[in-house]
LUMPA-802348 format. One record per residue: y negated, z, x negated of N, C-alpha, C, CB in turn; residue in three letters. Coordinates in steps of 0.001 Angstrom, whole numbers, padded with zeros to 6 digits, always signed. Glycine has a CB too. Layout:
# residues N
YZXYZXYZXYZXALA/...
***
This chain:
# residues 89
+027021+047177+016230+027522+045884+016685+028118+045160+015472+026379+045030+017361UNK/+029358+044749+015581+029979+044031+014471+029727+042535+014594+031487+044313+014421UNK/+030120+041770+013593+029848+040328+013549+030524+039581+014695+030310+039750+012220UNK/+031745+039997+015082+032434+039330+016201+031663+039488+017502+033851+039889+016370UNK/+031146+040690+017750+030365+040913+018961+029064+040110+018930+030062+042406+019130UNK/+028454+040048+017764+027194+039324+017626+027374+037836+017894+026613+039536+016234UNK/+028432+037240+017354+028634+035806+017542+029128+035456+018935+029608+035290+016524UNK/+029539+036443+019727+029953+036192+021105+028763+036134+022063+030926+037267+021558UNK/+027609+036632+021656+026422+036613+022511+026028+035174+022811+025247+037369+021844UNK/+025701+034843+024072+025400+033444+024440+024237+032835+023663+025094+033363+025910UNK/+023158+033596+023417+022006+033051+022703+022359+032726+021256+020836+034036+022749UNK/+023169+033570+020632+023569+033338+019250+024477+032116+019176+024279+034581+018666UNK/+025381+031967+020127+026275+030814+020137+025479+029521+020258+027286+030926+021285UNK/+024429+029546+021061+023620+028347+021252+022975+027921+019941+022546+028587+022319UNK/+022483+028884+019151+021820+028582+017885+022836+028232+016807+020963+029766+017435UNK/+023881+029023+016688+024865+028806+015635+025757+027612+015913+025710+030035+015458UNK/+025908+027242+017175+026786+026136+017532+026271+024795+017042+026969+026089+019017UNK/+024986+024681+016773+024426+023432+016276+024331+022358+017340+025244+022928+015138UNK/+024691+022684+018545+024617+021693+019619+023266+021862+020274+025790+021856+020663UNK/+023133+022217+021470+021843+022364+022104+021415+021061+022751+020805+022824+021097UNK/+020192+021040+023251+019682+019856+023938+019508+018702+022974+018359+020164+024626UNK/+019712+017498+023478+019475+016303+022683+017966+016103+022569+020170+015050+023316UNK/+017506+015928+021354+016074+015763+021119+015756+014319+020779+015598+016692+019995UNK/+014552+013909+021125+014075+012555+020867+012736+012653+020139+013938+011735+022197UNK/+012396+011631+019382+011089+011581+018723+010047+011164+019755+011099+010593+017502UNK/+009157+012083+020098+008102+011777+021057+006844+011295+020357+007789+012997+021909UNK/+006674+011707+019121+005538+011250+018311+006033+011040+016893+004346+012276+018346UNK/+005490+010054+016230+005771+009847+014816+004440+009665+014119+006717+008616+014581UNK/+004223+010469+013081+003011+010369+012279+003424+009924+010882+002225+011733+012241UNK/+002749+008918+010358+003043+008428+009007+001809+008668+008158+003445+006905+009010UNK/+002029+009250+006992+000902+009470+006071+001295+009029+004673+000466+010961+006064UNK/+000295+008632+003909+000521+008250+002512+000595+009496+001655-000595+007306+002000UNK/+001356+009393+000594+001406+010493-000367+000415+010204-001491+002852+010687-000931UNK/+000324+011113-002429-000564+010913-003575-000079+009765-004448-000667+012196-004405UNK/+001224+009493-004417+001776+008380-005194+001600+007086-004417+003274+008617-005526UNK/+001071+006090-005058+000795+004816-004406+002089+004178-003885+000083+003861-005381UNK/+002050+003717-002630+003183+003019-002047+004254+003914-001461+003791+002161-003059UNK/+004033+005240-001430+005007+006161-000853+004424+006808+000393+005425+007236-001878UNK/+005301+007111+001355+004881+007636+002645+005763+008794+003065+004907+006542+003705UNK/+005290+009546+004055+006085+010578+004708+005952+010346+006208+005618+012036+004295UNK/+007082+010230+006891+007094+010094+008345+007463+011446+008939+008094+008978+008811UNK/+006626+011957+009838+006902+013219+010507+007160+012945+011978+005731+014220+010325UNK/+008323+013362+012459+008694+013176+013854+008480+014485+014596+010166+012696+013986UNK/+007789+014435+015716+007680+015587+016613+008769+015388+017661+006221+015714+017276UNK/+009665+016352+017745+010841+016225+018588+010689+017007+019887+012073+016695+017839UNK/+011242+016449+020962+011221+017097+022269+012408+016599+023083+009880+016820+023014UNK/+012700+017297+024181+013789+016845+025041+013306+015691+025917+014320+018010+025916UNK/+014157+015206+026812+013810+014022+027605+012640+014259+028557+015011+013569+028396UNK/+012284+015533+028790+011155+015842+029659+009873+016105+028873+011482+017043+030520UNK/+009940+015966+027542+008771+016181+026704+008563+017618+026276+007570+015716+027411UNK/+009531+018494+026548+009418+019903+026184+009951+020135+024773+010176+020784+027194UNK/+009273+020984+023982+009778+021296+022644+011085+022088+022746+008723+022094+021834UNK/+011899+022081+021695+013177+022791+021756+012986+024299+021868+014014+022470+020530UNK/+013830+024937+022674+013789+026390+022835+015128+027011+022472+013408+026762+024270UNK/+016018+026210+021896+017366+026691+021602+017631+026836+020111+018382+025760+022201UNK/+016584+027050+019321+016753+027272+017895+016636+026023+017043+018061+027893+017653UNK/+016551+024850+017648+016402+023623+016877+014963+023491+016406+016818+022391+017713UNK/+014775+022725+015366+013430+022503+014834+012686+021496+015704+013492+022010+013367UNK/+011377+021657+015814+010549+020770+016621+009976+019624+015802+009425+021551+017265UNK/+010192+019639+014483+009664+018586+013620+010701+018217+012572+008347+019031+012947UNK/+010639+016963+012126+011495+016493+011040+010658+015577+010162+012774+015754+011584UNK/+010779+015717+008834+010037+014871+007898+011002+014025+007088+009156+015725+006963UNK/+010585+012785+006830+011386+011840+006062+010526+011231+004969+011976+010737+006975UNK/+010872+011424+003685+010135+010762+002602+010540+009288+002529+010399+011470+001238UNK/+009569+008406+002408+009820+006962+002361+009184+006413+001092+009254+006235+003636UNK/+009970+005674+000312+009505+005292-001020+008852+003921-001121+010635+005338-001948UNK/+008752+003181-000004+008093+001877-000061+007641+001470+001343+009044+000802-000665UNK/+006706+000532+001437+006299+000044+002758+007468-000570+003533+005183-000985+002610UNK/+008373-001230+002830+009532-001837+003497+010437-000764+004091+010328-002712+002511UNK/+010639+000316+003329+011458+001426+003824+010793+002079+005033+011689+002471+002710UNK/+009458+002176+005029+008734+002737+006159+008941+001880+007409+007238+002854+005832UNK/+008817+000562+007266+009010-000319+008417+010439-000248+008949+008667-001757+008041UNK/+011415-000204+008052+012812-000096+008474+013054+001229+009194+013756-000223+007260UNK/+012445+002297+008703+012583+003612+009327+012001+003596+010740+011888+004693+008472UNK/+010828+003020+010880+010202+002966+012196+011012+002115+013168+008787+002418+012081UNK/+011556+001006+012708+012392+000181+013577+013644+000930+013998+012773-001122+012875UNK/+014236+001673+013087+015459+002410+013385+015201+003521+014399+016051+002995+012103UNK/+014124+004261+014226+013885+005435+015062+013036+005168+016292+013236+006488+014254UNK/+012317+004094+016325+011426+003854+017454+011816+002595+018215+009987+003746+016977UNK/+013073+002207+018143+013550+001029+018860+013502+001238+020352+014959+000683+018435UNK/+014076+000309+021092+014057+000404+022547+014893+001594+022998+014577-000899+023190UNK/+014514+002153+024146+015220+003316+024686+016516+002877+025345+014336+004078+025694UNK/+017499+003762+025387+018746+003419+026056+018524+003192+027551+019784+004520+025838UNK/+019379+002407+028174+019229+002045+029581+019235+003286+030486+020349+001086+029997UNK/+020036+004291+030155+020109+005480+031011+018793+006230+031057+021204+006409+030529UNK/+017997+006195+029993+016706+006879+029994+015706+006138+030869+016164+007011+028564UNK/+015826+004818+030986+014900+004026+031792+015121+004248+033281+015046+002549+031462UNK/+016324+004633+033690+016635+004795+035098+016002+006024+035707+018105+004851+035286UNK/+015616+007010+034901+015099+008274+035443+013753+008150+036028+015063+009309+034405UNK/
***
């Protein structure tokens, strides 16, 4: 099988295409690091039905945060109100 045939396979296209299902943060865990005043936010990602990704996307994302203010801004940015279309379901 050559590279052209491999990239034409539907499963490979789904992973390599970088698209896939839209994921949302269903859980966010914040922990302190060994350095005082620094944090790490870990997001557990899932689709709108709460299912983990099955299309090659990662199910977790980590963000290093260097101050309490940055942590609060991060949480406000990522955990704000849901879009109106999600509330209608």
